[in-house]
N, C-alpha and C positions, 0 to 999 in steps of 0.2 A: 708082420707088424711094424718093421723098422720105420717105415715112412710115417706112419701114424704118430709117433712121437713128436714129431715136428709140428703136428697139426693140432694136438689137443693139449692146451696149455694150462698152465695154471696162472693166472693171474694174475686171477684174478690179479694180484694185482700189483704193484703197480709203481714202478720208479717214476718220478715226475720229472727228473732232471739227471743230467749226467750219463745217461746211457748211450752207448755208441749204437748206431742204426745197421742193421743188416740188409736194409733195403733202401733205395732211393727215396728221399722225402717227396711227398707231395707238395707242391708249392703252397705255403700258407697265404690266404687271402685270394686264392684263385677262383673261389665261388664255383667249385666243381659242380656241374649240374647233374641231375639224375639220370640223363641220357648217357653219362659217361658209364660205359659198361666193362671198363678195364677190370680185371681180376689179378690180385696180387698173387705171388707164388705160395701164399698161405691159404688160398681158396682151393678146397678140394670137394667136389660135389658129394662123393660117398660119405666123407666125414661130415660134412654139412648136414646130409640127410641122417646120419647116425645120431648126430647130437640132438637134432630136433625131434627125433623118435624118442631119445632117452628122457625127454621132459615128461612123457606119460608112461614111462617104465615104473614098475614096483621095485623099489629097492630091497635088498636083502640085509638082514641085520637088526639089531635091537631096536625096538620102537621107540621114538623120542630121542634117540642118539644118533643123528645123521652122520656125524663125524665118525662113526664106526660103521655106517651102512655102505653097501657097494651096489653098483648096477651091472648086471650081467658079467660077474667076475670070472676070470679064468685063473684058478689058483696055481702057484707055483711052490715047489718043494724048496725048503730052506735048511734042510738038515745039515747041510754042510757048514753052515754058519753058526750052529748051536754051540753056545757057551754056558753050560749049565753053572748055576751058583750065583749068578748076578755079578755085581761089582763092575758094571758096565761103565765105559767112558763113551758117552754120546757126544759127537762133534757135529757142528752145525755151521755151514758156510752160507750166510745170508746175503742176498743181493744188497739190501739196504733195510733201514727203518726211517725212511725220509718222507713218509706221509702218514696220515692217521690210520689207514687200512692196515699198514704193515706194522705199526706201532700196537694197535688192538691185537693183531694177530700173534705178534712176538710175546706179549704180555700173556696171551692164552697159552702159547707153547710152554713158556716159562712154568706156569701154573700146572700144565699138565706133566711136565717132568716131576714135579714134587709128588705127583701121585704114584710114582713108580719107585719103591725103594731099591729096585734092582739097579737103578742108575746112580752111581756114586759121584760121577763127575759130568758137567755139562759144559763143554767147550764152545764157545761162540766167536766167530770171526766176522766182522761187518764189513762188507765190500763198499760200502758208501756209494753205491750205485755206479761203481767203476769196473769195467770188464777186466782191465790189466790187474787191479787189485784183487778181485775175485780168483782170478787164475793163480795168482801168488798165493792166496789164502788157501785154496784147495791143495796147492802143492805142499803148503806147510802142514795141513792137517794129515795129509798122507805120511808125513815124516813122524807123526806122533802115534801113540799107542792107542788108537780110536778103536772102539768095538764096532762101531757103525758111523757113517758119514751121512748126514742129511744136507742136500743142496737145494737152495732156491735159487736159480740162474738169474743173473742180471738180463741178458739177452740170449737169444737162442743159438744161432750159428757159432758165435764167438766163443761161447762156453762150452760147445760140445767136446773139443779135444780134451779139456781138462777134466771134464766128467768121465771120459774115456780112460784117461790116465789113472783117475782114482779108482775105477772099476778093476783096472789091470793089477792093483795091489792085493786083491783078494777080500779086501774089507768090504762087507756089504754096504753098497750106496743106495740111497733113497732119494729121488727127485720129487719135488713138489712145487707147486704154484704156478711155475713156468716151465715149459718142456724144452728139450734139447733133441738134437737130430741122431740120437742113438737109443737102443733098447737095452744097453748093458746094465743100467741099474736094476736091482732086484725087484723093485716097484716104483711105478710112477703114479703120484697120488695128485688128484685135482678134481674140482667139481666138473659139471659136464663140459663146460668149456665156453670158449669165446663166441663160437657160432651161436650158441643157444642164448647167451647174454644179448647179443646184438640183435638177434632175431626177435627176443621178446619185446625189445624197445621199439624196434622198427615196425613190427605187428601191431603194436599198440598205436602207433601214429597212422599206420594204413587204415585202422578201424576207426580212428577218432577224427581225423582231418579230412575234410572234403576234399575231392579231386581238385587239382589246380593249386592247393594250398602249399604255402612256402615253408620249406623245412631246412633249419640251420644244424648241421652236423658239427659237434665240438669233439675233438680228439685230444689225447695227451701227447703222445710222441709216436714216431714210426719204429719198427723194427723188433717189437716185442710181440712174440707170436700170438699171445692171447688178445692183445690189443688189435693187432691185424685181422684176426679172425672176427672180432667184433664188428669192425667197420666193413669187412668183406661180406658178411651175413646181412648187415643193413643195406649195403649197396645193392645186393643181390634182390632184396625185397623191394627197395624203393624203385629199382630199374623196372619192376613189373607193375608199378601203379602210375597214376597221373600226377603224384607228387612232385613238386618242383623243389629240389635240392639246391637252394641258392648259394650255399657255401659249405666248405669243409675246412675247417680250421684247427690248427694245433694250438692249445692253450698253455702247454707245459705244466698243467695242473696248477696253475697260478690264479688265485682268485680275481686279483685286479686285472690280470690280462683277459680272463674270461669276461668280466664286466664291460671292458673296454671294447672287445670283439662284438658282443651282443649289442652294445650300444651303437656301434658303427653300422651294423646290419638293420637295426631298427630305423635309423635314420636314412640308411640307403635304399631299403626296401619298402619303407612305409609301414609294413605289417609282416610279422612272422607268426605262422600258424601252429608251428610245432618245433620243438627242440630235441634232438637225439644227442645222446652222450655216450662215449665208450666207457666212461667212468664217472661217477656222481659226485665227486669229492668237492667240486666246484658248482654243483647244482644251485646252491643258495645263491651264489653271487650271479648266476645267470637269471635267476628269478628277480633279484634285486635290480637288475638293469632294466627289466620291464617295468617295474614299480617306480623306478626313479624317473622313467620316460613318461610316466602316466598313462601307460596303455595297460590293456589286458594281458595277464600272464597266459601264454598258450599252453597247449598239451605238452607235458614236460616228461623226459625220461631222466630219472636221477638214480639213486642207490640207496642203501639201507643206513646212512648215516643219520644220527638222531636230529641234527640241525634240519635237514630236509625233510624228515618224516614229521617233525613238528610243525614245520612251516606248511607243508602239505594239509595237515589236518586243521591247523589255525585258519588258513586262507582259502580252504575248500578247493584246492588245486586239482585239475584234472592231470593225473600223473600215473606213472607205473615205476616201479623200482626192480629192474632185474638186480640179481644179487650175485655176488661171487664170495660166498660165505667165509668169514674169517674163522669160522670153526674148523676149516681144513687144516689150521696150524696144530690142531691136536693129534691129527691123524699120523703124521710122520713119526711122533714119539711113539705112539701105539703100535706102529708098523715096525719100528726098529726093536722094541721088546719082543714082539712076536717073532721076529726073523732070528734074534739072538737066543731064543728059546727053541728055535727049530720048528716053529709053527707055520702053516702055509699063510700065504698072502696073496692077494691078486697081483698079477703081472702089471695090469694096469688098473689102479684102484680109483674107479669113478664114483665120486660123491654125489648126492642129491643137491640140486641147484634151484631153490624156491625162488619165487618173485612174489613182490609185495604189490597188491592192487588196492583200489579205493574200498574194496570189500573187507580187506582184512589190515588195513594199515594202522588202525588204532591198536591192534594187538601188539605191535612192536615198538609204540612209542613209551620210552622209559624217561619220564621227567626227571629222574634223580640221577641220570647218567649225563656225563659231558656231552656237549653238542657234536663232537668229532668221533664219538663212540659208534661202533657198528652193531646194529641189532642182531645180525646173525652170528654172533660171536660163539654161541653155544656154551658160554661161560656162566650162566645164571645159577647153575646147581654146583659150581665148583667151591671147594672150601674157601672162606674169606671174601667171596663175592658180596658186594661189589667193590670192596677196598682197592684191591691192586689195579683195577681198571679206571680208577678216579685219579 
């Protein structure tokens, strides 16, 4: 299972700046065509097939609580980590809180901590999307009296040695959101993964856009496993169609840059028939570029941010929202408490990963929530909702 950990990431989600890259960058502005069949080191056919199959699997766990559910778990014994009586110091090394997805997720995690009286201290270090700082942060946490350490890695390969060093201390380590190239953590928590996300968007465009239609692919940045998986899956699907991928561009998650890129392609190509995105934080900016140009908004791949969902409904867009649910930020806290009580947890804790379609989008629109709030927070039933998320 060791190699799999590099391939099933979490996340979702998603520093938009300041991350070092573990892969050479694709040149921005290259207009990489759909006939480009290069596969990155993050593409693995078996894992790709596994994730796509997971989309139809029945999860185990309490109904209506997807952050506690699991897909095909292989449970591991944690008796050696048991610390009866509570009084736990839970430590968290966070890659960043530099975008709305991570901000909503972290708020949800903080509220989850409050639900566990066994946790008396919650120590958080923010790496500010810098590998070197997170390496230092993890080293600092291993020198404290942490009962358990949760790590959301900034990038994959660069953070692997630091995670291994944390594991070597004997303190239980929980990795979530993004993966690392080791299986030493007690559990690795993530939704199904990047291949599933990328495939959901690409399959929608394959079904929606006529053969020969022009597709613009918008990415955030290279080198993060979950993002690389998303594009690898989309590239695989597009390569088997007659769709014309006229450009693959990195936006840095910046709305103004996204808008500028889309405007340039509208002018250059005359018409764009579909937009694929590896994360939807700037989906509204992409839509606005078409509106500003006075042309029809094409088939869109976005995400579950409220601004995009509202625009989708208000404008009657033809869209899909693959999700990388922020409810996953609850699960590491739940896992930590289980481990410290000596209860079994999955070695790889795979969470359900819903998608939002035209048939159910209205169910997820929350008019009273901020525009950058993520619908899949799993927070609606938590004490104090919606206050802390506003």
